[in-house]
Structures are given as C-alpha cells and as structure tokens.
C-alpha positions in Angstrom: -40.9 22.2 39.8 -43.4 21.7 37.0 -43.6 18.5 34.7 -43.9 18.4 31.1 -47.0 17.4 30.2 -47.5 14.7 26.8 -49.6 17.8 25.2 -46.3 19.6 25.6 -44.2 16.9 24.4 -46.2 16.2 21.3 -46.0 19.3 20.9 -42.1 19.9 21.1 -41.9 16.9 18.9 -44.1 18.2 16.5 -42.5 21.9 16.1 -40.5 21.8 12.7 -36.9 22.5 12.6 -35.2 25.0 10.6 -34.0 23.7 7.0 -31.5 25.6 5.1 -32.1 23.7 1.9 -36.4 24.6 2.0 -35.4 28.0 2.2 -32.5 28.1 0.1 -35.1 26.4 -2.6 -37.8 29.1 -1.7 -35.7 32.1 -2.1 -34.8 30.3 -5.6 -38.5 29.8 -6.9 -38.8 33.8 -5.8 -35.8 34.3 -8.3 -34.3 36.2 -5.3 -30.7 36.1 -4.4 -30.6 35.9 -0.1 -27.6 35.4 1.7 -27.3 33.1 5.3 -26.6 35.8 6.9 -24.1 34.7 9.9 -23.9 35.2 14.0 -20.5 36.5 13.3 -21.4 38.8 10.5 -23.8 40.6 12.6 -21.6 40.7 15.8 -18.7 42.5 13.6 -21.8 45.0 11.5 -20.7 48.6 12.3 -24.5 49.3 12.3 -25.5 47.0 15.2 -22.7 48.2 17.0 -23.5 51.9 17.0 -27.1 51.3 17.8 -26.1 48.8 20.9 -24.2 51.5 22.1 -26.8 54.4 21.9 -29.2 51.9 23.5 -26.9 51.7 26.6 -26.3 55.3 27.3 -30.1 55.8 27.0 -30.8 53.4 29.8 -27.6 54.5 31.3 -28.9 58.1 31.4 -31.5 57.1 33.7 -29.5 54.8 36.3 -30.5 51.3 34.5 -28.2 48.4 34.8 -25.9 47.6 32.0 -27.5 46.7 28.7 -24.5 47.1 26.1 -21.8 44.9 24.5 -20.9 42.8 28.0 -24.9 41.8 28.5 -25.5 41.7 24.5 -22.3 39.8 24.4 -23.3 37.0 27.5 -26.6 36.7 26.3 -25.9 35.8 22.7 -23.3 33.6 23.5 -25.7 31.5 25.9 -28.4 31.8 23.4 -26.1 29.5 21.4 -24.8 27.5 23.7 -28.7 26.3 24.9 -29.4 25.7 21.1 -26.0 23.4 20.6 -26.6 22.0 23.8 -30.3 20.7 22.9 -28.9 19.6 19.1 -30.5 21.8 17.1 -29.8 22.8 13.5 -26.7 24.7 13.1 -28.7 27.7 11.2 -30.9 27.9 14.8 -27.9 28.4 16.5 -26.9 31.2 14.1 -30.4 32.7 14.6 -30.4 32.5 18.2 -26.8 34.4 18.7 -28.3 36.6 16.1 -32.0 37.8 17.9 -29.4 37.7 21.1 -27.1 40.5 19.8 -29.9 42.3 18.6 -32.8 41.9 21.4 -31.9 45.4 22.9 -31.2 47.9 20.5 -35.1 48.9 20.7 -33.4 50.9 24.0 -32.4 53.5 21.7 -35.6 54.2 20.9 -37.4 53.8 24.3 -37.1 51.5 27.5 -41.1 51.1 27.0 -42.2 48.8 23.9 -37.7 47.9 23.5 -38.7 44.7 22.5 -41.3 45.8 19.8 -39.1 48.6 18.1 -36.3 46.9 18.1 -38.0 44.1 16.1 -38.5 46.6 13.6 -35.3 48.0 13.6 -33.4 44.3 13.3 -36.1 44.0 10.3 -34.1 46.8 8.4 -30.6 45.9 9.6 -31.1 42.0 8.4 -33.3 43.1 5.2 -30.0 45.6 4.1 -27.5 42.2 5.1 -29.7 40.0 2.6 -31.4 37.4 5.2 -34.3 35.4 3.6 -37.9 36.9 5.0 -38.4 33.4 6.2 -35.7 33.6 8.8 -35.7 37.4 9.2 -39.7 36.8 11.1 -38.2 34.5 13.3 -35.1 36.6 14.4 -37.9 39.1 14.9 -40.4 37.2 16.5 -37.5 36.2 18.9 -36.8 39.7 19.5 -40.5 41.2 19.9 -40.9 38.2 22.5 -38.4 38.6 24.9 -39.7 40.6 27.3 -41.5 39.2 30.2 -44.6 41.9 30.2 -45.6 40.8 26.9 -43.9 38.3 24.9 -44.0 33.9 24.8 -41.7 31.6 23.7 -42.9 30.7 19.8 -39.5 29.1 18.1 -36.5 27.7 19.2 -34.5 30.8 18.9 -36.9 32.8 20.7 -37.1 30.1 24.0 -33.3 30.0 23.9 -33.5 34.2 23.9 -35.6 34.4 26.6 -33.6 32.1 29.0 -30.3 33.7 28.2 -31.7 37.5 28.7 -33.7 36.5 32.0 -30.6 34.4 33.6 -28.4 36.7 33.1 -28.3 38.8 36.9 -24.7 39.6 37.8 -23.2 42.0 39.9 -21.2 43.2 36.9 -24.0 44.5 35.4 -24.9 47.5 38.2 -23.4 50.9 37.5 -24.4 53.2 40.4 -22.0 53.6 43.5 -22.6 51.6 46.6 -24.8 54.2 48.3 -27.6 53.6 45.5 -27.9 49.9 46.6 -29.6 50.8 49.4 -32.2 52.9 47.5 -32.5 50.5 44.5 -33.8 47.0 44.5 -32.5 45.8 41.2 -29.1 47.3 41.9 -29.2 45.2 44.6 -30.2 41.7 43.8 -28.0 42.8 40.3 -24.7 43.6 43.0 -25.8 40.4 45.4 -25.7 37.9 42.2 -21.4 36.8 41.8 -22.1 33.7 39.8 -25.0 32.7 37.3 -24.2 29.3 35.6 -27.1 27.7 33.2 -27.0 24.0 32.6 -28.6 21.9 29.9 -29.1 18.6 30.1 -30.7 17.3 27.2 -31.1 13.7 28.1 -32.8 14.6 31.2 -35.1 17.0 29.7 -33.6 20.0 32.0 -32.7 23.3 32.2 -31.1 24.6 35.3 -30.0 28.3 36.5 -27.4 28.5 39.4 -27.3 31.2 40.8 -24.7 32.5 43.9 -26.3 35.3 45.6 -24.4 37.1 48.5 -27.2 37.4 50.7 -25.3 40.0 53.4 -26.3 42.3 50.0 -29.5 41.0 49.4 -32.1 38.3 50.6 -32.7 36.1 48.4 -36.9 36.9 48.5 -35.9 40.6 47.2 -34.9 37.9 44.0 -38.3 36.8 43.8 -39.7 39.8 44.3 -38.8 41.4 41.1 -37.2 38.1 39.3 -40.2 36.2 39.6 -42.1 36.6 36.5 -38.4 36.4 34.4 -38.5 33.0 36.2 -41.9 32.0 34.9 -41.0 32.9 31.6 -38.1 30.9 31.6 -40.3 28.1 32.8 -42.7 28.4 29.8 -39.6 28.9 27.0 -37.7 25.5 28.8 -41.3 23.9 28.0 -41.2 25.0 24.5 -37.8 23.1 24.2 -39.2 20.2 25.5 -37.9 20.6 29.0 -38.2 20.9 32.8 -36.9 24.1 34.3 -34.8 24.8 37.8 -33.8 27.4 39.5 -31.1 26.8 42.2 -29.7 29.0 44.2 -26.7 29.0 46.8 -26.8 25.2 46.2 -30.7 25.3 47.2 -33.6 24.2 44.2 -36.3 26.7 44.4 -38.2 25.9 41.1 
C-alpha cells in the first residue's frame, strides 16, 4: 500500500470545493439562467435512459459484459456514497452521480474512445437541461477521464467515478453461458467475483475495495492479469481524494 506523500496531501487540501453560491453569482453576472441539475433528474431523463440502452445493446452484440442500467446504477450510486462518506459538498455528490450515470453512453458510438465520445454526448444532454457550463465541464471531464487507457482523476467527482467504475466486478455482469467462461478471461474473472464492497475510512484516509472471489472459477492471478491497470488507476484516484487505496481479496490484503 503506497503512502500519501506530503505533496499529495498539500495538493488535495488546496483543491477548492465546488461552491454553489459562486456558480449562481457567475450565472447572474452573465445574465444567464442556469439550473442546478440533480442526479435524480438525470436518471429519470428519457433521452439518458435511451442512450444507456443503445450503448448496452452495442456491447451485448460483441459479447462484452453488462454495461446497462444495472452497472450504471451501481457505479453512480457508489460514486455518490464515496463523496458522501468523504463529506464532500452536496453539489459534488450530485455531479459524481450524474457523471456515473452518463459515463458509458459513448458505447452507443463505439467501444474505442467511448469515454471521449460519451463526454461530448453528455455535454449536449446537460446543456439541454440548462446546467451551468462550469458544472458541465466538471462532469464531462470526469466522463472523458474514466477509462484507464487514457484517463486521470482531474476533480473530486472524477476520482469518485474512477473508484466506483473500476470496482464494479461482479458475477451478474457476465452475459455469456457457462461454456464461454473457459474461453474469455474477462467473463471468468467477473463470474468468479461473488461480492464487491467499497469502504471509505475518512478519518484514516483509506479507501478499501473488498472482493470475494471464487478461485474455483478463476485464480486470483487472472484478476491481476486484466485488472492491475484499473487498480493502479484506483490508487491514483484515492490519492487525489487524499486517501490511500487498499485491495482485499478473500480477506487477504493485496495492495
């Protein structure tokens, strides 16, 4: 487990939280009428629900794991809980939930580059809903940076989204029939994960991912073979939030 450096602590402590009053003053000063869009509004929006369905259909067609409403809801809710447990501002909780709910809609375009295309799509949706551009920037930045291939934590909702998304490893995400498990390592690893829990210790500056893995289906080494990059990204996200990151599998601390 890597310790948080003094530089990281100083950087985290100096980050300015989102100030709702400042955003309202910004809008008033420009004679614009922006709306503080809520997480609940986004998850009930018909267009958003349609894009989530379209994106998941595309991934189902190429036998990817579930990226539909169940995955989206788990990620969004976990992102909200992370920000809540760290006692971040109420507005940041909403933005983390919104980013979580929209983070995978880019799969409606293509799996490759889905983070960036999803950010552009989210810009259109949130503009229609009259969200303040400063907040839109936070949300689309989080979406555009959630993929481990190209992303980095750039704000608090972004870090919460990374932790929530990369920790969603569960048997229920597997679409394939049992014979497919012998051929696809991603299906095996997800199918082996019977439980995934994240614990935030604000006082101890520690975020822990607890996984229960059925090693009869997939050995722990296979988990690291495909998820080491994601866990490294989780560590960076936790550090951004002034925390360490720990991975515990079957009761044994591994990171």
